[in-house]
N, C-alpha and C positions, 0 to 999 in steps of 0.2 A: 504494500500499499504506500510505499514511497519510493522515490526516484533519486537518481544521481546523475552527474554529467557524463557518466561513463556511457560508451556507445557511439555509433556513428554520427557524424554531423548532419544536420538538415539545414534547409534554408531558412525556414522561419519557425520561431517559438512564440506561441501565444501564451501569455500568463494571465490567470485569472485569480488574484487573491480574494479569498473569500472567508467569512466567518458566519456561520448559520444562514447561509444563502443558496442552499440546495435547490429550492424550488426555482429561484431566478436562474441559476446556472442550467437546469434541466429545460427551462424554456429557451434559453440562449444558444445551447450547442446545436441544435438541428439546423439553425441558419448560419451559426458561426462557423462550423466545420466546412461547409461547402464554400463559404467565402474564403477561408484559409486555403483550401485546396486549389481554388482559382487563382491565388497569389503565388503559390510556390509548388514545385514538383515534389518536394518533401517537406512535411511540416509536423509539428507536435503542438498539443495544447496541454499546458501543465496547470492543473488546479492546485492552489496552495491553501490549504485549509488551516486556518489560524485559531484552532482550539474550538471548533463547533461541537454542538450537543449530538447525541446519538442519532437522531432523526437525519441530519445533514450527512453524517457518516455513512449511513445507510444508502442515502441518495447517491453519494459519490462511488459507492460499491456497484450499484445499478448501472450507473452512467459508464462506469469501466468496461461493463459487458457490451454496451451499445455502441461505444466509440473507440475503435482500436488505436486512434492516434492520441487518445487521453492518457496523460499520467497524472497521479496525485500524489502530492507531497504533503504529509500531514505533520504539522508542528505539534509538539507535545505539550504544549501550553498556550495561553493566550498572550502572544508576544507583541502583537501590534503590526500595522501596515508596513512599516519599515522593514521589520524583520521578515516578514512574509515576502516582501519584494526581493530582498537580499538572498533569501533562500531560493526563490524561483529563478533568480538570474544566475546563480550558481550551478543549478540543475539544468539550465537551458542548454540544449545543443545547437541552437539555430545561429545562423550567420547574422540574422536580424532577430530582434526581440520586440514583441508588441505587447503592451500592458492594456487590459480590458477590464473594467469594473464588472462585476456580476449583473446580470439584467440586460434589459434592452433599450437604455438610454441611447446607445449609438447603434446605427444602422451598420448591417454587415458590409455593404458597399464603402462605408467610410474607412473600413480597415485598409482597403486598397489605396485610398486616398493618403493615408499615413505612410504606407510602405512606398509608395511611388516618390515621395519627396525625400526619402532616404538617399536618393541618387545625388542629392546635392546638400546633404546635411548629415551629421553624425547623430543627432537627435531631433525628432520633430515632436512637439508637445501640442496637444490640443487644448482648447479652452471652452467651456460651456457658454452657451447663449445666454445674455443676461438683459434684464430691463435697463433702461437708461439710469435710473436712481441707484440700482444695484451695482453698475459699471463705475459710477462715480465713487461709491463707498469702497469697491474693490481697489481702484486705482490709489485712493488715499491711503488704504492700509498697506499697499504693496510699495509705496514710495521708499521706505527704508531699505527694503531688499534691493529695489533698483539701484539705489544710491551705493549700497555696499558692493553689490556683484556687477552693476552695469549691465544687466540682462533684462530682456524685454519678454518676461514670461508671465502673462497676465492671470493665469489660473493655475499656480503650482500644485494645487491639490487635485487637479483633474486626472482621473485614473483612465486616460486615453492618451497613450504616447507610444512612439516606436523609436528605437535606437539600433545602431550597429553594435553587435555584441562586443567588439573590442573597446567600444567607448565607455562601456559599463564596467570593465574590468577593473578590479582593485578599489572600487568606490567603497567609502566607509558609510554604511547606512545604518548608523546607530538610531536609537529611538527618536521618532519624529523627523528623520533627515530626508524621508521620501519627498518632503516638500522642497527640497533643495537639489533633486536629482539633476535638473537642467543647469543648474549653477555649478555643480560639481563637475559634470561632463564639460561645461563650458571652459573650465579652467585648464583642461587638457586638450581639447579640439577647438577648430575654428568656427564650425558652424552649428548654431542650435536655432531652430524655428519654432514660432508659436502661431497657431491658426485656430479661429473659431469653428467649432463643429457643434453637431446636436441640434 
């Protein structure tokens, strides 16, 4: 019920970090799997379970029988999103890594939109559509981060992004550091892009 980075490389790894989100993932995979297959000749989907309850574990077991490209990495406690992403990146065998939140917020065809943009950037970060007042508040709260890192990522908590695997190598994702993935990558590579999606 766990996975590691051992094995042949694939073109694309799709990571779904989840806690108690079995139903959302079960609805997501029937459309997500064909979308990933259309993007890469070889791919894998890795579910990272961050200490879910028994019902979700049972759902994962059922999904494993239905989707041969699915692997599940089960963390032995509730360590948080940063730890789940770090574990998923370490287990990924793909040349490109795509992170997707559980559920159906993002359409399957938007996965292709992200991967295509990796041709000119090491990391492409999505951002959720927001109302005008919400955009103003977000811009105000992110101002210190832009000042510190000099980076235009308007929605750092958005769980819809893609990166080349080598750009993620060696990142220190301590508690809460998933919010700074784009900034950490930008310290080592030239191109990070941010685009509105959803």
